[in-house]
C-alpha positions as CSV (number, residue, x, y, z in Angstrom):
1,M,118.0,132.1,101.5
2,S,115.0,129.4,102.9
3,I,115.9,125.3,103.5
4,I,113.1,125.1,101.1
5,E,114.5,127.6,98.0
6,K,118.2,125.3,99.1
7,A,116.3,122.1,98.9
8,L,114.8,123.3,95.5
9,E,118.3,124.7,94.3
10,K,119.9,121.5,94.7
11,N,116.5,119.3,93.0
12,R,117.1,122.4,90.2
13,S,120.9,121.6,89.8
14,E,120.9,117.8,90.6
15,T,118.6,117.9,87.4
16,S,120.2,120.4,85.1
17,N,120.9,117.4,82.6
18,T,117.4,116.3,82.8
19,G,115.3,118.8,80.5
20,S,114.0,120.2,83.6
21,T,112.6,123.8,83.2
22,V,111.2,126.0,85.7
23,S,109.0,129.0,85.7
24,R,107.9,130.9,89.0
25,A,104.2,132.4,89.6
26,S,102.3,134.5,92.5
27,T,99.6,134.0,94.4
28,V,97.4,134.9,97.6
29,N,97.6,131.7,99.0
30,D,96.3,129.5,98.5
31,R,80.8,103.0,107.0
32,P,81.5,99.3,107.5
33,I,82.2,97.1,104.0
34,D,82.5,93.0,103.8
35,A,82.6,92.3,100.0
36,D,85.3,93.3,97.4
37,P,84.8,96.5,96.0
38,G,86.1,95.1,92.6
39,A,83.2,93.0,92.0
40,N,80.9,96.3,91.5
41,K,82.0,97.0,88.3
42,P,80.1,98.5,86.0
43,E,79.5,96.6,83.2
44,Q,78.5,100.1,80.8
45,P,81.5,102.2,79.6
46,I,82.2,105.4,82.3
47,D,80.7,108.7,81.5
48,T,83.2,111.7,82.5
49,T,81.3,114.0,81.0
50,G,79.0,114.9,83.8
51,G,75.5,114.3,82.3
52,N,73.7,112.7,84.9
53,G,71.6,116.0,85.7
54,R,74.1,116.8,88.4
55,F,75.3,120.4,88.5
56,C,77.6,122.5,90.8
57,N,76.7,125.9,89.8
58,I,80.1,127.4,91.5
59,N,80.5,131.3,93.1
60,L,83.2,132.8,90.6
61,E,83.2,135.4,92.6
62,A,84.0,134.0,95.4
63,L,86.9,131.8,94.0
64,A,88.1,135.2,93.0
65,S,88.0,136.6,96.0
66,K,90.6,133.5,97.4
67,G,92.6,134.5,94.9
68,I,91.6,131.5,92.4
69,I,92.2,131.7,88.8
70,T,88.2,132.2,86.6
71,P,87.5,131.5,83.6
72,G,86.9,134.8,81.8
73,S,88.4,137.0,84.3
74,A,91.2,139.6,82.8
75,R,94.7,138.7,82.8
76,T,96.8,138.6,85.6
77,R,99.3,137.7,86.8
78,I,98.7,134.3,88.2
79,K,96.6,133.2,85.8
80,E,99.8,134.1,83.2
81,E,102.2,131.7,85.6
82,F,99.4,129.1,85.9
83,R,99.6,128.5,81.6
84,L,103.4,128.3,82.2
85,I,102.8,125.8,84.7
86,K,100.8,123.5,82.9
87,R,102.9,123.5,80.0
88,P,104.9,120.8,80.8
89,L,101.6,118.6,82.6
90,L,100.2,118.9,79.1
91,D,103.3,117.7,76.9
92,K,104.1,114.9,79.0
93,A,100.2,114.0,79.1
94,F,99.7,114.1,75.3
95,G,102.8,115.3,74.0
96,A,105.9,113.5,72.1
97,K,106.8,112.6,75.9
98,S,103.5,110.7,76.8
99,A,104.6,107.8,75.1
100,R,107.4,107.4,77.4
101,G,107.6,106.1,81.5
102,R,104.5,105.4,83.7
103,K,100.9,105.3,82.3
104,H,97.8,107.9,83.2
105,K,100.2,110.1,82.1
106,N,96.9,112.4,82.1
107,V,96.5,111.9,85.4
108,I,97.9,114.3,87.8
109,M,97.7,114.0,91.6
110,V,98.8,117.4,93.5
111,T,100.0,116.5,97.0
112,S,101.7,117.9,100.3
113,A,104.0,116.9,103.2
114,T,101.7,118.5,105.7
115,P,98.4,119.8,105.9
116,G,97.5,123.8,104.9
117,E,100.5,124.2,102.4
118,G,97.5,124.8,99.7
119,K,97.7,121.7,97.6
120,T,93.9,122.2,97.2
121,F,94.4,126.0,96.4
122,N,96.9,124.5,93.3
123,S,94.1,121.6,92.3
124,V,91.6,123.4,91.6
125,S,93.2,126.9,89.8
126,L,94.9,123.8,88.1
127,A,92.2,122.2,87.0
128,I,90.4,125.8,85.9
129,S,93.2,126.8,84.3
130,L,93.4,123.3,82.0
131,A,89.7,123.7,82.0
132,D,90.5,126.6,79.2
133,E,92.6,124.4,77.0
134,Q,91.3,123.4,74.1
135,N,90.1,119.8,72.7
136,H,90.2,118.9,76.9
137,R,87.3,118.3,78.9
138,V,89.2,118.3,83.0
139,L,87.4,116.0,86.0
140,L,89.1,117.0,89.0
141,I,88.4,114.8,91.4
142,D,88.7,114.8,95.5
143,A,90.8,112.1,96.8
144,D,91.4,113.6,99.9
145,V,88.6,111.4,101.8
146,I,89.8,111.9,105.4
147,N,89.2,116.0,105.3
148,P,87.7,116.8,101.5
149,S,87.9,120.6,100.9
150,V,86.9,120.8,97.1
151,A,83.5,121.6,97.9
152,R,83.8,123.7,100.5
153,T,86.5,125.5,98.1
154,F,84.2,125.8,95.2
155,G,81.2,127.0,97.8
156,V,79.0,124.3,97.4
157,D,77.3,121.6,99.9
158,E,79.3,118.2,100.3
159,D,77.8,115.4,98.8
160,V,78.0,112.1,97.7
161,G,81.1,111.2,95.5
162,L,84.0,108.4,95.0
163,V,83.8,106.6,98.4
164,D,80.0,106.2,97.8
165,Y,81.5,104.1,94.3
166,L,83.9,102.4,96.3
167,S,82.2,101.0,98.8
168,G,79.7,99.9,96.2
169,D,76.7,102.3,97.2
170,F,76.7,103.3,93.8
171,A,77.1,101.4,90.8
172,D,78.1,103.4,88.3
173,I,80.5,106.9,88.8
174,A,79.0,108.1,86.1
175,D,75.4,109.3,88.5
176,L,77.9,110.8,90.9
177,L,79.8,113.5,88.8
178,N,79.0,117.2,89.0
179,Q,79.1,119.8,85.7
180,T,80.2,123.1,86.7
181,N,79.1,125.7,85.3
182,I,83.0,126.2,84.3
183,E,82.9,125.4,80.4
184,D,84.8,121.7,80.2
185,L,85.1,121.4,83.6
186,S,83.5,118.8,86.1
187,F,84.1,117.5,89.2
188,L,83.7,114.6,91.8
189,Q,83.6,114.7,95.4
190,A,84.9,112.7,98.2
191,G,82.0,111.5,99.8
192,K,80.8,110.1,102.5
193,R,83.8,109.3,105.3
194,H,84.2,105.5,105.7
195,H,87.0,103.7,108.3
196,L,88.4,102.0,105.7
197,T,89.2,104.5,102.9
198,T,93.3,103.6,102.5
199,E,91.4,99.9,101.5
200,L,89.6,101.3,99.4
201,L,91.3,103.5,97.8
202,A,93.9,100.5,97.0
203,S,90.8,98.5,95.6
204,R,90.5,96.7,92.3
205,Q,87.5,99.0,91.6
206,M,89.4,102.3,92.2
207,A,92.5,100.5,90.1
208,Q,89.6,99.9,87.3
209,L,87.8,103.1,87.4
210,I,91.8,105.4,87.0
211,D,92.0,103.1,84.2
212,E,89.1,103.5,82.7
213,I,88.5,107.1,82.5
214,S,92.4,107.7,81.8
215,N,92.1,105.4,78.6
216,R,88.6,105.5,77.5
217,Y,89.0,109.5,77.5
218,P,92.4,109.8,76.2
219,D,91.5,113.8,75.6
220,R,90.8,113.9,79.4
221,I,92.4,114.9,82.2
222,I,92.6,113.9,85.6
223,I,93.3,116.2,88.9
224,L,93.5,114.5,92.6
225,D,93.7,116.7,95.4
226,S,95.5,114.0,97.1
227,P,95.5,114.0,101.5
228,P,99.1,115.2,103.0
229,L,101.7,112.2,102.4
230,M,103.0,112.4,105.8
231,H,100.0,112.7,107.7
232,T,97.7,109.8,105.7
233,S,98.9,106.1,103.8
234,E,96.3,107.0,100.9
235,A,98.7,109.5,99.4
236,S,101.0,106.9,98.2
237,V,98.3,104.5,97.5
238,L,97.2,107.6,94.6
239,A,100.6,108.4,93.4
240,D,100.7,104.6,92.3
241,L,97.8,105.3,90.0
242,A,98.8,108.7,89.0
243,G,101.0,109.0,85.6
244,Q,102.6,112.5,87.4
245,V,102.7,113.8,90.6
246,I,103.2,117.9,92.1
247,L,104.2,118.5,95.4
248,V,103.4,121.7,96.8
249,V,105.7,122.8,99.5
250,A,105.2,125.7,101.7
251,E,108.2,127.5,102.7
252,N,108.8,127.9,105.8
253,D,105.6,126.4,107.1
254,V,107.1,122.8,106.6
255,K,111.1,121.0,107.2
256,Q,113.3,120.1,104.9
257,S,112.9,116.5,106.4
258,D,109.4,116.1,106.0
259,V,109.7,116.8,102.3
260,R,112.5,114.4,101.8
261,K,110.5,111.9,103.7
262,A,107.3,112.9,101.7
263,I,109.2,112.5,98.5
264,A,110.6,108.9,99.3
265,R,107.0,107.9,100.1
266,L,107.0,108.2,96.1
267,D,109.1,106.0,95.9
268,N,112.0,107.6,94.6
269,R,109.8,108.1,91.3
270,T,111.3,110.8,88.1
271,D,108.6,112.4,87.4
272,I,108.3,114.5,90.4
273,G,106.8,118.7,89.8
274,M,107.6,120.5,93.1
275,I,105.4,123.9,93.6
276,L,106.8,126.1,96.5
277,N,103.8,128.1,97.6
278,K,103.9,131.2,100.1
279,S,107.0,132.1,99.5
280,R,108.5,135.8,99.6
281,Y,110.4,137.1,96.6
282,S,111.9,140.5,96.1
283,E,108.6,142.1,95.0
284,N,107.8,141.6,98.7
285,R,104.7,139.4,97.3
286,Y,103.5,136.2,98.1
287,G,104.3,133.4,95.4
288,Y,105.3,130.0,94.6
289,Y,108.1,128.4,92.1
290,Y,107.6,125.3,90.3
291,G,110.4,123.2,89.2
292,Y,109.3,119.8,86.9
293,G,111.6,117.5,85.9
294,E,113.8,114.1,87.4
295,N,114.0,114.0,91.3
296,R,117.5,112.4,92.3
297,E,118.9,112.1,95.7
């Protein structure tokens, strides 16, 4: 049993009385600013449907070749397992548990302790799986403004996005949203590089944006593909805006101490989900374990 598996086993045993659930899944991996950003808040309600004419044609075959689930594909193990993974997330966002605890329960941040652990793979797979749900739309935001990779995963060119809105280059976030050829899925790119990304993500403008898209459209699910917790300060800022957090942990690629430090940076939140990525189990296949529930030290 690896150190990460031991850590997960410890977490499962400590949370056995909290109503947490565990499932197992398989996969092949995985510019200066002077003005107050809050002064640029748009007067009109934010439209998150992506109806501005921007369209992103995602190469579904390329996604499938990376092991990412695609809509309309045959029933596969990974597709079934993401169905299990999203159930507790949906329950916390829209079920009986959604009325308790933190706000923005329909805002789910996906992060990792260190780079290369598969967080974007899981963000994209989760977003596509959630888009298959009836009566829900999904907005995937590439919030990894230091090293954006959602556009690259989708096989499209980098374009304007979140940072361009927060820095005041665009007054309406709707002008930046991309509809896709996956029904009920739209996404927002990270946008241009900026030397004040932490300050932009911590700005009043960002808080107002998340509050607006979370509350005005309660049927929406917002996925934040976040930077790693141990390498940037942006992830800790984003965690304050999300109602749920998923920590992706690559077995044998990350130290247990880094996982603990990453969790500590989340200010001892009690709603952290954990995905053990790239693990080997008895079937001699790569995969990951997913545990969701309260985290206690």
